[in-house]
N, C-alpha and C positions, 0 to 999 in steps of 0.2 A: 504493500500500500504506500509506503514511503517513496518507492521508486515511481509509482504511478502519479502520486501527488506532485513530485518534482517535474515530471513530464507535462502534467496538466498546467502547471504554472508557466512552463516554457511556452506552451501553445497559447495560453491566454494572453501572454505578453506579446507574442509575435503577431497574433491576430487582432490585438487591440480590443479584446472582449470587455464588455461592461460587466466585469466580475471583480468583486473585492479581492485584492491580492495581499499577501500570499494565500492561496488555497491551502487548507490544512486537512489533516486526516479527519473525516467526519466522525462525530461521536454518536449520531443517530443511526441505528442499525438499518433504517430504511434508506439511508443515503449512500450505502456502500455494499459491495458484494465482491468476494474473491472466489474465482472458480476453483474446482478441485484440481490437484496437481497433474493428473493424467491429461487434462486439457491444455496444459502449458500455462503461460502467463496470461491469465484473464482477470481483469479488474474492471469494476464499474464504480464510479464515485460521482457524487453530486455536490456542486458548489451552491452558492446562493442563487445564481441565475442560469448556470450552464451545467450540464452533466457530461461526463467523459467516459468513454468505453475503450478498453484496450483488449486486443486479441493477439496471442502469440508474441507478446512483448511490444507490440506496435499500436499506435493510435488507430482506432477503427472509426470512432464517431464522436463528434461534438454536437450537442443539441441544446438549443435554448428552450428551457422548459416553460410551458404555459405562457408563451410569448404574447398571445393575444390579450391576456389579462394584464400584461405589463406595459401595454401601449398607453401613452399619455397624450391626450385624454383617452379613456377607454372607449370602445365601440360596442354597439349592440348588434349590428349586422355586419357580416364579413365584407359585403360590397362597399360599405362606407369608407373602407380604406382608399377607394378610388378618388375620394374627395380631398385627399391629402396630397400635396405636391411631392413628386419623386425627385431625388437627387441623382437618380441613375436612369439609363435606358438600357436596351439589351446589350449594346456594345460595351458600355462602361461597367455593367454588371459582370459581363464575361471577363473583362480585364481585371476587375477586383478579385474575382474568383481565382484566376490564375496567379495573382500576386499572393493570395492567401496560401494556395497550395505550395508555391515556391518557398514561402517563408517557413513551411513545415518540412522542408527538405524533400519535396516531391518533385521528381523530374517531369516537368510539364511537357517538354519536347518529346520525351519517350512516351509519355501518356498519349499525346496526340499522334504519334506514329502508329500506335496500336488502336486508338479509338478516336473517332470524330466527335467534336463537341456539339451539343445542341443547347440552345438558349431558349427558354420558354418564359413568357410573361403570363402570370396566372390571371385568368378572366373570372368574372363572377356575374351573376344575374341579379338585378335589383329586385327587391321584394316590396309588396304593398304593406299597408298598415297591419294587416293580419298575418304577415310573415310569409305570404304565398309568393312564389316566383312569378314575376311579370313576364308575359309572352312577348315574342318578337325580338328582332335583332337590336332594336333600340334600347332594350333593357340590359344588353350585355355591356359590361364595362371592364377596362383593363386595370388591374390592381398594381400598386407599386411593390410587387413581390415577384422575384425572379428565381427560376430554377435552372441550373446549369448542370448538365450531365454528360459524361464521356462514355460512349458505348451503350450497349443494351444490357438489361438484366436477362437471366436465362428464360424467363417467361415471355418476354416481350416479342421475340420473333414470331411465335405462333399467334399471339394476340394481334400483332400488327397485320399478319396475313389474313386473319379472320375479319378484322375491321375493314381492311381495304377491299376484300372480296364482297362484303355486304354493301359497302358504299357503291361499288361498281354495279352490283345487281340493282340497286335502287336509283342509279344515275345521280348520285350525290357526290359532293366534294369529299375527298378522303380526309378524315378528321386528323387534326394535329395532336399527337400524343405527347404529354409532358414526360420528361425524364423522371426517374424516381431513385430512391436511396439504395436500390439493389444494383444500380449501375456500378461499373468498376470504380468510378469516382463521381461524386455528386456534391453540389453546393447549392444552398438556398440562402438568398439574401433579401433583406427588407430595404426597399429603395428609399423610403422616407428618411432613414437614419444611417444607411449603409451598414446596418448591423448584420452579423452572421446569425442565421436561424438554424442551419444544420450543415454539417460537413461530414461526409462519410467516405471512407476509403476501403473498398472491398478487395482491391488488388494490392496486397501489401508489398509486392515486389517493386512497386513504384516509389516506396519510401526509402530514401537513401540514408536517413538518420539511423544509427545503430539501434537494434532492438534492445529493449530492457531485459536484463538478465540478473537472476539472483545467483551470484557467484558462490555463495556459501550455503546453497540449498541443503546439501547433505548434513551440514552441521546444524542447521536450523530444524530440520525434520527429525534428526536423530535416527537411531536404528529402526528398521522396519519391524513392527510387532509380528509375533508368530501368527499363523492362520487362525488359531483358536481365539485370539483376541478379537478378531473381526466377527467371528461367529458369535461369541459371547455378547458383544456389543449389539449385534442384530437381534438376538433372541431376547434381550432385555436385561443383560447383566449376568454376573457369576451365578446368582441364585437360580435364575431361569435356566441357565446352561446345566447346572447340577440337577435340577428337577427333571429335565429331559433325559439326562445321562443315567440317572439312578432313581427312577420314579417308584413310588410304592404301588401306584395303580395307573393304568392307561385305559381310557375308554374311547370308543369311536362311534360316530353317527354318520349316516348318509343323509343328504339334503335334497330337497326338491329343486327343480330347475326354475330359473326366472322366466323361461320361455312359456311356462304354463299360464303366466299372467297373474297367478296368485302370489301372495307374500311368501317369502322364504321360510321354510320350516323343516323339521326333521322328518324323514320318511322311513328310517330304520335305525335301531339302536335305542339306548346305548348297548354296545357290546364290550364286555371287559376283555381286553386282549391278553393273550398268553405271553409269557416272558419272551418267547421266540419272536412273535409278531411285533411286540413292543420294541424289541431290539432292532428289528428291521427298520421301523420308522425312526427310532432314535439315531441309528448310525447314519442315516441320510441327512437328517436335520442338523446333526453336529459336524458334518463334513464340509469343510470350506469349499471343496470342489463340487458340491451339489448345487451351488448357486452361480448365477451370472451377476457379478458385482458392478454397480454403477449403471445398471440398465433400467430404463423406464419404458413401460409398454403402454400404449394408448388402448387399453382393453377395459371393458366393463366386466369385472370378475363375476363368475357364476359358480360359486363354490359347490362342489359335489360331495365333499366330506369334511368332517371336523373331528379333531382329536382333543382330548384333555389329559394332560400329564399332571398327576398329583403326587406331592412329596411333602411329608410333615405338614407345614402350614403354607406351602407354596403351590400355586396352580399356574400352568401355562396352557393357553388355548391356541390351537393351530387350525386354520381353515385353509383347505386346499382346492384350487381350481385346476382340474386336469385338462381343461380346454386350452387355456393360455399359459399353463405352467406357472401360475402365480400363487403365492400364499400370504396369509397374514398371521402374525404372531402377537398374542396379547398377554401381558404380564404386568400385574400391579397397576392397572389403569392405562398402560402405554401400549399402543399398537403400531407395528411396523409392517411394511409390505416388502416382499422379496420375489425373486425370479428363480425357479428351480428347474429350468430346462435340462441341465446336465444330470439332475437327479430324477428325471421323469420316470424312467423305466423301473428303477428301484422302488419308487413310491407307488407305481401301478401294481407291482408284484406284492408289495406289502398290503395294499388295500384288497387285492384279490384273495390273499390269505386270510384277511380279517373277515371278509364277506364272500365266502366261496360259492354261495348259492344265488347271489344277486345277479340277475341277467344284465343289468346295465353295467355293473362293474366288470363283468366277464368280457364285455365288448370293448373295453379300453384298449387302445392300440399301443404297442411298444414302438419306440423310435430307434434311430441308428444308435449303436452302442454308446452308452453314457460313460462319462469319464470316471464315475465312481461305481460302475456296475461290475459285478464279479465276472 
């Protein structure tokens, strides 16, 4: 964070941002975020007026937050910006954008050898007293707001082709598309004050300034904990780990599917598991290699089974979704979600041993050999 703050101060000074300097490490947790180490150097921090985002040690984005609310005097309708005089036109807005990029050690010549620039002055349509857009060309006004983009984002070529095709079919003029922040490089500037609204660099190779690096990362992180540490942390701590490893009792239930439209409920159980079956479940849940770490799935879980491990005064509840290979672990009021793709086969076999006569359980499919499968 100290490295990122230093780079944010450099950028703010070079761009002449209306931001109180020096920017310091934010104390409010909503104003900063540091990405996990596997993602490389990723930092987000927010100053008083601007936010800064870094990826792979390089500046990715500067954005003026809630800029419409900070205009003096404030406006009630977006189109009212057109009533304010602009200090820029499309040419001078482009020149200012290239100056800003150069000041941040971005090779503009190289950028324009790769990507052609497009300058777009943002239009708006006037509205009536009820806030409804007025019809006709006369209601369109040009705002003192300029977008400058170099190249296209990955989505735009297909969108461009579709829009042009529809325009030709209807014998209409091909619409002018504004650049956006998914371009290799993008700048948005307010013409009334020459203020930066947004600057985004998606092609980091254009930045000639050295990337930020934590040279003593190993010293700061210390030795990597053993695999059991991460499993204990996921399951809810040492007590939860011991409850699953050496339970006094393990019970299992089968659950109804959400596809039925009814609320989730037990459809079979509880079944008290034998020591052999309990150990099959415990061995998978305690194995570091049963999980895919740092993975988030966009799935709506439909748990088909649940387990309860009981030991002295400790209880750990586990709910398993065999469709998306996700589980939840609950202990002492805390619940965590995990991904058990590598442990799928072993957990299928354990459930089939626990419910040998259930037809739905019998149809569960095994996948390619799992990393923790015998």
